[in-house]
C-alpha positions as CSV (number, residue, x, y, z in Angstrom):
1,X,0.3,-0.5,-7.1
2,X,2.0,-3.9,-8.9
3,X,0.9,-6.9,-9.6
4,X,3.3,-8.3,-7.8
5,X,1.9,-6.5,-4.3
6,X,-1.6,-7.4,-5.5
7,X,-0.3,-11.3,-5.4
8,X,1.1,-10.7,-2.5
9,X,-2.1,-9.4,-1.1
10,X,-4.3,-11.8,-2.3
11,X,-2.1,-14.1,-1.0
12,X,-2.2,-12.9,2.7
13,X,-6.1,-12.6,2.4
14,X,-6.5,-15.7,1.4
15,X,-4.0,-17.4,4.2
16,X,-6.4,-15.8,6.5
17,X,-9.9,-16.9,5.2
18,X,-8.9,-20.4,5.1
19,X,-7.6,-20.4,8.6
20,X,-10.6,-18.4,10.1
21,X,-13.1,-20.8,8.4
22,X,-11.1,-23.9,9.8
23,X,-11.5,-22.4,13.0
24,X,-15.0,-20.8,13.2
25,X,-16.5,-23.9,11.1
26,X,-14.4,-26.4,13.7
27,X,-15.8,-24.5,16.2
28,X,-19.3,-24.8,15.5
29,X,-18.9,-28.3,14.5
30,X,-17.6,-29.4,17.9
31,X,-20.0,-27.9,19.7
32,X,-23.3,-28.4,17.8
33,X,-24.9,-31.5,17.5
34,X,-26.3,-32.3,14.4
35,X,-24.6,-29.7,12.0
36,X,-24.5,-30.5,8.5
37,X,-20.3,-30.5,8.1
38,X,-20.8,-29.5,4.3
39,X,-23.5,-27.0,4.9
40,X,-21.7,-25.2,7.9
41,X,-17.8,-25.4,5.7
42,X,-19.7,-23.7,1.8
43,X,-21.5,-21.4,4.2
44,X,-18.3,-20.2,6.8
45,X,-16.4,-20.1,3.4
46,X,-18.7,-17.7,1.8
47,X,-18.8,-15.5,5.1
48,X,-15.6,-14.8,5.8
49,X,-14.6,-14.6,1.6
50,X,-17.3,-11.5,1.5
51,X,-16.5,-10.0,5.0
52,X,-12.5,-10.0,3.5
53,X,-13.2,-8.9,0.5
54,X,-15.3,-6.0,2.4
55,X,-12.6,-5.5,4.0
56,X,-9.5,-5.2,1.3
57,X,-11.8,-3.0,-0.2
58,X,-12.2,-0.7,2.3
59,X,-8.2,-0.4,3.0
60,X,-7.4,-0.3,-0.7
61,X,-9.8,2.3,-1.5
62,X,-6.8,5.0,-2.3
63,X,-4.6,2.6,-3.7
64,X,-7.1,2.9,-7.5
65,X,-8.6,1.0,-9.5
66,X,-4.8,-1.6,-9.7
67,X,-5.2,-2.1,-6.4
68,X,-9.2,-2.8,-6.3
69,X,-8.4,-6.2,-8.1
70,X,-7.9,-7.9,-5.6
71,X,-10.8,-7.2,-4.1
72,X,-12.7,-10.2,-6.6
73,X,-10.5,-12.8,-6.4
74,X,-11.1,-12.4,-2.5
75,X,-14.7,-12.6,-3.1
76,X,-14.7,-15.0,-5.4
77,X,-12.7,-17.7,-3.6
78,X,-15.4,-20.2,-2.2
79,X,-15.3,-21.1,-6.0
80,X,-11.6,-21.7,-6.0
81,X,-11.5,-23.7,-3.0
82,X,-13.9,-25.8,-4.7
83,X,-12.3,-26.3,-8.0
84,X,-8.9,-27.3,-6.5
85,X,-11.8,-29.6,-3.9
86,X,-13.1,-31.2,-7.1
87,X,-10.8,-30.8,-9.3
88,X,-8.7,-33.4,-6.7
89,X,-11.1,-35.7,-6.3
90,X,-11.2,-35.9,-10.3
91,X,-7.9,-36.6,-10.1
92,X,-8.3,-39.7,-8.2
93,X,-11.1,-40.8,-10.0
94,X,-12.9,-41.3,-12.8
95,X,-16.7,-40.1,-12.7
96,X,-18.7,-38.5,-14.8
97,X,-21.4,-37.5,-12.5
98,X,-18.9,-35.1,-10.8
99,X,-19.4,-32.6,-13.2
100,X,-22.5,-32.7,-12.1
101,X,-22.4,-32.4,-8.8
102,X,-19.7,-29.6,-9.5
103,X,-22.2,-27.7,-11.0
104,X,-24.7,-28.0,-7.9
105,X,-21.8,-26.6,-5.7
106,X,-21.3,-24.4,-7.8
107,X,-25.1,-22.8,-7.6
108,X,-25.0,-23.4,-4.1
109,X,-21.8,-21.4,-3.3
110,X,-24.0,-18.5,-6.1
111,X,-26.9,-18.3,-3.4
112,X,-24.9,-18.2,-0.3
113,X,-22.4,-16.0,-2.0
114,X,-25.0,-13.7,-3.2
115,X,-26.8,-13.8,0.7
116,X,-24.1,-12.4,2.2
117,X,-22.9,-9.8,-0.2
118,X,-26.1,-8.5,0.3
119,X,-25.4,-8.3,4.0
120,X,-22.4,-7.2,3.7
121,X,-22.3,-4.1,1.8
122,X,-19.5,-3.3,-0.8
123,X,-17.5,-0.3,0.4
124,X,-17.8,-1.0,4.2
125,X,-15.2,-2.6,6.5
126,X,-17.8,-4.6,8.4
127,X,-17.1,-3.6,11.9
128,X,-17.9,-4.9,16.0
129,X,-22.0,-4.4,15.5
130,X,-22.7,-5.1,12.1
131,X,-20.5,-8.1,12.0
132,X,-22.0,-9.4,15.3
133,X,-25.7,-9.4,13.5
134,X,-24.8,-10.9,10.6
135,X,-22.7,-13.9,12.3
136,X,-26.0,-14.2,14.4
137,X,-27.6,-14.8,10.4
138,X,-24.6,-17.0,9.8
139,X,-25.3,-19.2,12.6
140,X,-29.1,-19.3,12.2
141,X,-27.9,-20.4,8.4
142,X,-26.0,-23.6,9.7
143,X,-28.1,-24.4,12.9
144,X,-30.3,-26.7,12.7
145,X,-33.7,-26.8,14.0
146,X,-34.7,-27.5,17.8
147,X,-31.8,-26.6,18.9
148,X,-31.9,-24.8,22.8
149,X,-30.5,-22.0,22.0
150,X,-30.3,-18.9,19.7
151,X,-28.1,-17.8,17.3
152,X,-27.1,-15.5,19.8
153,X,-26.7,-17.6,22.4
154,X,-24.3,-19.9,20.8
155,X,-22.6,-17.0,19.0
156,X,-21.7,-15.8,22.2
157,X,-20.7,-18.7,24.0
158,X,-18.1,-19.8,21.3
159,X,-16.5,-16.2,20.8
160,X,-16.8,-17.2,17.3
161,X,-16.7,-12.6,16.5
162,X,-13.2,-12.6,17.8
163,X,-11.8,-14.8,15.1
164,X,-13.0,-13.3,12.3
165,X,-13.7,-9.6,13.5
166,X,-9.2,-9.8,14.3
167,X,-8.5,-11.6,10.8
168,X,-10.6,-8.7,9.2
169,X,-8.6,-6.0,10.9
170,X,-5.6,-8.0,9.7
171,X,-6.0,-6.8,6.8
172,X,-7.6,-3.8,6.5
173,X,-4.3,-2.8,8.1
174,X,-1.9,-5.0,5.7
175,X,-4.2,-3.0,2.4
176,X,-3.9,0.0,3.9
177,X,-0.1,-0.6,4.5
178,X,0.2,-2.2,1.2
179,X,-1.0,1.3,-0.9
180,X,0.5,3.6,1.8
181,X,4.1,2.1,2.8
């Protein structure tokens, strides 16, 4: 498997990760009064990046170690995205507090990624049942206290599982095609 192909896989999956993250976060923020935009964005990006890395890992299984090199890049996308955002802010203004803020964000992201990495085991495709269970945890983590609906009810009402599951199936198929095609 060539590095060119690996680059295409990372680019393909990254476009999907960012698109699905925006779709899910936007739906939650539009529906849930009092939801914190930064929390929703970070949690959602960590969930989508981790589940995508798991889908790619399964899809690339037959491609050998070289193919598996893309998995860490996908799993670490939340850090890369924050680097991009913080870098832009640093270029716009000279603020020494940005470096400290970036370190705090990295620590937060690491805790969130650790949570999703535990709940979405390596070498397993997050299928419908597992995804529903994990997304319920995600909705609970991003919801302010005291809402009248449970996370499961909100997840069902907003049909948030469908776009993520479609994305994961697409990444799985793309990775398998890249290995076998």
